[in-house]
N, C-alpha and C positions, 0 to 999 in steps of 0.2 A: 278732426271734429268739425262739423259745419254749424252754421247759424241760420237764422230765418231769412237773411237778406237775399240769398240766391232765389228762393221761391217768390219772395215779394217782388223782385224785378219782373218776373213773368206774370204775377198777379196784377200788377199795374197795367199790363197790356191786354191780358186775356180774361181776367177775373179769377174764378176758382181754379186752383192748381191741384192736379192729382198726380202723385208720383207712383211709378210702378217698377217692380224689379222681380227677379226670379231667383230660385235656389234649386240646385240639383242638375245643372247641365252636364257635369262631369261624371257622376256616378255610373256604375255598371247596372244598377237596379233601381226600380221604383219610378214614380212619376217625376216630372219637373213641376215644381210648385211656384206659383206667382202670387203676388199680392199687389193691391192698389190702395193708396191711402190719400185721403184729403184731411189735412190738419187745419185748425183755425188759423186764419192769417196772422202772422207775426208770432205764433206760438214757438217757443224754444223748449224742447225737451232735453234736459241736461244729460249729457253723455251719449246722445244719439249720434251714431256713426255707422260706417260700413259694418255690416253684421260680422264679417270675417275678422275684423279687428277686435272684436269684443269677446269676453269670456262667456261661456254658456250661462253662468249665473247672471251676468249683466244682461244678456239677451233676454232671458226669461223675465227679469224685472222690467225691462223696457217694453217687452211684449204686452204686459198687463197695463202699463201706463199708456201705450199707444192705443190699445183697444178702448180704454176709458176716455181718452181725450179727443180722439179722432172725430171729425164731423161725419165721416163715412169711411168704410174700408171694405175690401173684398178679398177673399182668398180662394184661389181656384187652382186647377192642375190640368196637365195633359198626361195621359197614362203612358206606361211603357209601351203599350201596343201602338199608340199614336206616334210615339217617338220613332219606333221601328218603321212605321208606315210613311211618315212625312219628314223625318230627320229632326234632330234635336233643336236646331235653330227655329224651324217652323213651329215645332211643338212649344218651345218657350214663348214665342210670340202669341201663339194660340192661347196659352194659359194666361198671358197678360191681358189679352182681349176679354177673356172670360172674367177675370178679376175686375177689370174696369166696368164691365157690364153690370156686375153686382153693385159697384159704387153708384152707377147711374140710376139704380132703383131708388136711391135716397137723395142724391144731389147730382146736378148736371155740371161737370167740370167745363171750364173754358179751354183748358189745355192739358194734355197729358205729357209729363216729363218721363221719358223712357230711359232707364239705365242702359248704357252701352252705346254702340255706334250703329245699331240697326233699328229700323222703325217698321211699323205696320199700320194698317188702316183701322183706326178706332172709330171712324165716323165723325170725329171732331179733331181740331188741330193737335198735333203731337210733335214732340221735339226729342230726338235722341241726345243724351248727355253722357259723354265719356267720363268715367269715374263719377257718375252721378250720385252714387251712394256716399261719396265723400264730400259732395258739394251741396246737395239738396236735402232738407229735412224730410220732405215727403217721400223721396226715393229711399233715403236711409230707413225711414219707418217701414216702408214696404219691404225692404231687404230683410229687416228683422222679423216681420210677421211671416214671410216666406220661409226663412231659415229655421225659425223655431217650429213652425208647423211641420216642415219636412223632417227635422230631427226627431220630433215626437212620433212621427210615423215610423221612422227607423227603429225607435225603441220598441214599438209594437211588433215590427218585423222580427226582432230578436226572439220573441215568443212564438210567432207564427211560423218562422223558418229557422229553427235552431241549427247551429253548426256553421253559420256563415259570418257571424260577428257583426251584424248590422248595427247594434247599439254603439259599437266602438268606432267603426270606420264610416258609418252613415252611407254605406253603399259605394264609397269612392274606391278607385282601383289600387288599393294598397297591395303590397306583396302578399299579405295574409289573406285578403279577400280573393285575390286571383288564385291562390293555392286552394282555398276552400271550394271555389267553383270548379277547379280542375279535379279535385279529389271527390267531390260530392255530385258534380254535375250542376248545371244551372237550375234554379227553381223558377216558379212561374212568374215572379216579379222581375227577373233579370231581362235586360234589354238585349235581344238577340243580335241587334246590329252593333253592339259594343263588345262582342265576345270573340273578335278576331284574334285576340292574344292567345286563345287556347291552341290554335294551330301555330301561330307565329312564334310563340315562346314555349313550345311543347318541351324541348330539351331542358330548358331552364326550370320549367315547372316540374318535370319528372325528377330532376336532381333535388329540387326543394322538397318534393314529396318523400323521396327516400331519406333525406336528412330528417324530416319530421318524424317518419316512422321509426327511425333509429332512436330518436329521443324518447319515444314512447316505450321502448323495450328496456 
């Protein structure tokens, strides 16, 4: 769990601090979602932490609090088509730039704190922060907005694309998800560049398919 001191160190040098993070680099399907957040200087939101360390219920509660208290926030995405065209890292950074652009419509940050060890050109100073979602309140807030937004999208995918289990695995490459893709074929939201396992693991998937069918009989 982090506090406000990390962000305040950068605020003293640069002024307004904006944190940005993404959710969905690893899944087989759907967009990568990024968020950018500017919090009031010195604000501490109790329980704010890396979204992956929090329960779904806690993330949902914090999502509402962040939206209410943030000076500005932006949520954006890069589609699965863009991921296939430019690769997942470039797509993640593209989504972050789009989220920051939304923030800049309301306030102009002095610096962008970017979760991770990669950076991109935001047009203003930016600093990559390894494990930033565990250190920075603004990055942690962005992590939660991105994660909750993408999870809600996956809940909708459950209805739109039945048979894949999106509400459960959120698009990540679980054995169940891989088997569903093998048996049903990919749907329109699957990332084509992430489906190499269909050939690579064909024997294992075929065995899992036969075992699944036996259970149904």
